C-alpha positions in Angstrom: -24.0 -55.5 25.5 -22.7 -53.1 28.2 -18.5 -52.8 28.4 -17.6 -49.8 29.3 -18.7 -47.4 32.0 -17.5 -44.0 33.1 -17.8 -42.4 37.0 -18.3 -39.3 37.0 -18.2 -38.2 40.3 -16.1 -39.7 43.0 -16.4 -41.8 46.3 -18.1 -44.8 44.9 -15.1 -47.4 45.2 -17.8 -50.2 45.9 -19.7 -50.2 42.6 -16.2 -49.9 40.7 -15.0 -53.2 42.4 -17.7 -55.3 41.9 -18.1 -54.0 38.1 -14.7 -54.8 37.4 -15.0 -58.0 39.3 -18.0 -59.0 37.1 -16.1 -58.3 33.8 -16.8 -54.8 33.3 -14.4 -51.7 32.1 -14.9 -48.3 35.0 -13.2 -45.5 33.5 -13.3 -42.4 35.9 -13.2 -38.8 35.4 -13.8 -36.7 38.1 -13.1 -33.3 36.9 -13.1 -32.7 33.4 -16.6 -31.5 31.5 -18.4 -32.6 29.0 -16.7 -31.0 26.1 -13.6 -32.4 27.1 -15.0 -35.9 27.7 -14.9 -38.8 24.7 -18.4 -39.8 25.6 -18.6 -42.0 22.5 -16.8 -44.8 23.9 -18.9 -45.7 26.5 -21.5 -47.7 27.1 -23.2 -46.4 30.4 -22.6 -43.4 33.0 -22.9 -43.3 36.3 -23.0 -40.1 38.4 -24.5 -37.9 41.5 -25.0 -34.2 40.4 -21.8 -32.8 39.1 -22.8 -32.5 35.3 -26.2 -32.0 34.2 -27.3 -34.7 31.5 -28.9 -32.5 28.8 -29.4 -33.2 25.4 -25.9 -31.6 24.3 -24.2 -34.3 26.4 -27.1 -37.6 25.4 -26.2 -36.5 21.4 -22.4 -36.8 22.4 -22.8 -40.2 24.4 -24.1 -42.0 21.0 -23.1 -45.6 22.2 -25.0 -45.2 26.1 -27.3 -47.6 27.2 -27.9 -46.6 30.6 -27.3 -43.1 32.9 -27.1 -44.1 36.8 -27.5 -41.5 39.5 -26.7 -42.7 42.9 -29.6 -41.4 45.2 -32.8 -40.7 44.4 -33.8 -37.8 42.4 -32.9 -37.5 38.9 -33.7 -34.1 37.9 -30.3 -33.3 37.1 -31.6 -35.7 34.0 -33.4 -35.4 30.9 -35.7 -37.7 31.1 -38.1 -37.4 28.4 -34.9 -37.0 25.9 -33.2 -40.3 27.2 -36.4 -41.9 26.7 -36.4 -41.2 23.2 -33.2 -42.0 22.6 -34.2 -45.4 24.3 -31.8 -45.1 27.3 -32.1 -46.3 30.7 -32.1 -44.8 33.3 -30.9 -45.9 36.6 -31.1 -44.3 40.4 -31.2 -45.8 43.8 -34.2 -44.4 45.5 -34.6 -47.8 48.0 -31.0 -47.1 49.1 -31.7 -43.9 51.1 -35.3 -44.5 52.0 -34.8 -45.4 55.8 -32.1 -42.7 56.2 -34.0 -39.8 54.6 -37.2 -41.3 57.2 -35.1 -41.7 60.2 -33.4 -37.9 59.7 -37.1 -36.8 59.0 -38.4 -38.1 62.5 -35.5 -37.0 64.3 -35.6 -33.3 63.0 -39.5 -33.3 63.9 -38.5 -34.6 67.4 -35.9 -31.9 67.9 -38.6 -29.5 66.9 -41.3 -29.8 68.8 -39.3 -31.3 72.2 -37.0 -27.8 71.8 -33.7 -30.2 72.2 -31.5 -28.1 70.1 -32.4 -25.3 71.7 -32.8 -26.2 75.5 -29.2 -28.1 74.6 -28.0 -24.6 73.1 -29.2 -22.5 76.0 -27.6 -24.9 79.0 -24.4 -24.6 77.6 -25.0 -21.0 78.2 -25.5 -21.6 81.3 -29.7 -21.5 81.9 -32.1 -24.0 82.7 -35.7 -23.3 81.1 -38.4 -25.9 81.9 -41.4 -24.8 81.2 -40.2 -22.5 78.5 -38.7 -25.7 76.6 -42.4 -27.9 77.3 -42.8 -30.3 74.6 -45.2 -31.7 72.8 -46.2 -35.4 71.7 -46.1 -37.2 68.2 -48.6 -39.5 69.7 -52.3 -38.5 68.9 -51.5 -36.3 65.7 -52.4 -36.8 62.3 -49.7 -36.8 59.6 -50.2 -35.5 56.4 -47.9 -37.3 54.0 -47.3 -35.6 50.4 -45.4 -37.7 48.0 -45.9 -41.8 48.7 -42.9 -43.4 47.0 -40.2 -45.0 48.6 -39.2 -42.3 51.4 -42.9 -41.0 51.7 -43.5 -44.8 52.8 -40.5 -45.3 55.0 -41.5 -42.2 56.8 -45.4 -43.4 57.5 -43.9 -46.6 58.4 -41.3 -45.5 61.2 -43.9 -43.2 62.1 -46.7 -44.9 62.9 -45.1 -46.7 65.7 -45.5 -43.1 67.6 -49.3 -44.1 68.1 -50.3 -41.3 65.8 -54.3 -40.5 65.5 -53.7 -41.5 61.9 -51.5 -41.2 58.5 -52.7 -39.6 55.6 -50.9 -39.6 52.3 -51.2 -38.3 48.9 -49.7 -39.2 46.1 -50.5 -38.2 41.9 -50.4 -42.0 41.4 -53.9 -43.1 42.6 -54.3 -46.0 45.1 -50.2 -46.1 47.0 -52.1 -46.4 50.4 -51.0 -49.0 52.2 -51.7 -50.7 56.5 -49.5 -47.3 57.6 -51.1 -44.5 55.5 -54.8 -44.1 53.9 -54.7 -42.5 50.7 -56.5 -39.4 50.5 -57.3 -35.9 48.0 -55.2 -33.1 49.0 -58.4 -31.2 50.9 -58.2 -34.0 53.1 -54.6 -33.4 54.0 -55.3 -29.4 54.7 -58.6 -30.6 56.2 -57.0 -33.3 59.5 -53.3 -32.4 59.5 -51.0 -31.6 62.4 -48.0 -32.4 61.1 -46.8 -32.6 57.2 -43.6 -34.7 55.1 -42.6 -34.0 51.9 -41.7 -36.3 49.7 -42.1 -36.1 46.1 -39.8 -35.5 43.0 -38.2 -32.1 41.9 -40.1 -31.7 38.6 -42.3 -29.0 36.5 -45.0 -29.8 38.4 -43.6 -30.0 42.1 -41.6 -27.1 41.8 -42.6 -24.3 44.5 -45.9 -26.2 45.2 -45.5 -24.9 48.7 -46.6 -21.4 48.4 -48.5 -19.1 50.2 -51.4 -20.2 48.6 -51.4 -23.8 49.2 -50.3 -23.0 52.8 -53.2 -21.2 53.6 -55.6 -24.2 52.7 -54.5 -25.7 56.0 -57.3 -25.8 58.2 -54.9 -25.4 61.3 -51.5 -24.3 61.7 -49.3 -27.4 61.1 -45.6 -28.4 61.9 -43.7 -28.7 58.0 -41.2 -30.9 57.1 -39.0 -31.0 53.9 -36.5 -33.4 52.9 -37.3 -34.0 49.2 -36.1 -30.7 47.3 -35.6 -27.1 48.3 -36.9 -25.5 45.1 -40.4 -27.7 45.9 -40.6 -24.9 48.7 -40.9 -21.0 48.5 -39.1 -20.0 50.5 -40.1 -16.3 51.2 -43.8 -17.7 51.5 -42.4 -20.5 54.1 -41.4 -17.2 56.1 -44.4 -15.6 55.4 -46.4 -18.5 57.0 -43.8 -19.1 60.1 -43.8 -15.3 61.0 -47.9 -15.5 61.1 -48.3 -18.7 62.4 -49.6 -20.7 59.9 -47.0 -23.1 60.6 -46.0 -23.5 63.9 -42.0 -24.9 62.8 -40.7 -26.1 59.4 -37.9 -28.9 59.5 -35.6 -28.2 56.5 -32.9 -30.5 55.4 -33.1 -28.8 51.8 -32.8 -25.4 50.6 -34.4 -23.3 47.6 -30.9 -21.7 47.1 -28.7 -24.6 47.8 -26.1 -25.4 44.9 -27.1 -27.6 41.9 -24.9 -30.0 43.1 -25.9 -29.8 46.9 -22.1 -29.5 47.8 -22.0 -25.9 48.7 -24.4 -23.4 50.6 -25.4 -20.4 48.0 -23.7 -16.9 48.2 -26.7 -14.7 46.3 -27.2 -11.7 48.1 -30.9 -11.5 47.2 -31.7 -14.5 48.5 -29.8 -13.8 52.3 -32.6 -12.0 54.1 -34.9 -14.9 54.3 -32.2 -17.1 54.5 -31.0 -15.4 58.0 -34.9 -15.8 59.2 -34.4 -19.4 59.0 -31.3 -19.5 60.8 -31.9 -17.2 63.7 -35.7 -18.5 63.9 -36.5 -20.8 66.9 -39.2 -22.2 64.6 -36.7 -23.9 62.3 -33.8 -26.5 62.1 -32.5 -26.8 59.3 -29.7 -29.7 57.9 -27.2 -29.5 55.5 -29.0 -31.6 52.5 -28.1 -35.0 54.7 -30.8 -36.8 55.3 -30.3 -39.4 52.8 -26.2 -39.5 53.7 -25.8 -42.0 56.4 -23.1 -44.8 55.8 -25.6 -47.0 55.9 -27.6 -45.9 52.9 -24.3 -45.0 50.5 -23.6 -48.7 50.6 -27.2 -49.5 50.4 -27.5 -47.0 47.2 -24.4 -48.1 45.6 -25.2 -52.1 46.2 -28.9 -51.3 44.2 -27.0 -49.5 41.7 -24.8 -52.3 40.8 -27.6 -54.6 41.0 -29.7 -52.7 38.2 -26.8 -52.8 36.0 -26.1 -56.1 35.8 -30.0 -56.9 35.3 -29.4 -54.5 32.7 -26.7 -55.8 31.2 -28.2 -59.0 31.6 -31.3 -58.2 29.5 -29.4 -56.9 26.7 -27.7 -60.2 26.0 -30.9 -62.2 26.0 -31.8 -60.6 22.7 
């Protein structure tokens, strides 16, 4: 039975309100380190990214039954060790899939139609029409790498642009649907005009987008990343932007952003390529906000509540 739940990240009053109404005890601790918290009294933990849930944390939380992360990625949780301890991992990728998909398309439209740059030029008194001639999504082949919640939402939304075809690749086979055809990576490399990355951050996906990967594309592409920054090796991305293998990049996440996603990096060794990204007309950047809408906040929290109540009901049956 689940009774007492600890919140480690602030800003989730809806979840607290709903769980208290259901009879759970909800404690909030937004500043203490894991060494300072008596984790043994809790049946569940809810967080975003403030604290890394490792073996040390799990061993201290001897009565914990679930760990819930508000969001889609769970890379800050040692899932394998939690599973060994019989702990259920809860996340809410269903809640922000639509906001991520819309954001990815919004960035792409800004990129291929020079919307941001032409706006900046007008503010400076420049009226450049031919230099800002755009390109249509219609008739293009879209390659989607990773076909989970956000990948499917992206495919559904971009299909309305009358694309030539939408291809998807996922390590889990046969995930294709009416919006995207499941293919192998060779077909993504061969046909894609626009590529959108929707993979979780794991050992296998760390730096998967490197120059050896990029050079496999038969033609230059537009690239979108709304997944995790460390799935892309920035040095190689910049190289591909400079030599034309990538026409343009829409990046909501950066390789060297802080673990908590709340602050940008300041390490000097990364600044050279970062300055290329912020100064290039070929790049559009946003600060990890693709899944960060007013609607998605509510939907993610609602999903977390539903899953905790479902899990508690499951425990109560036995």
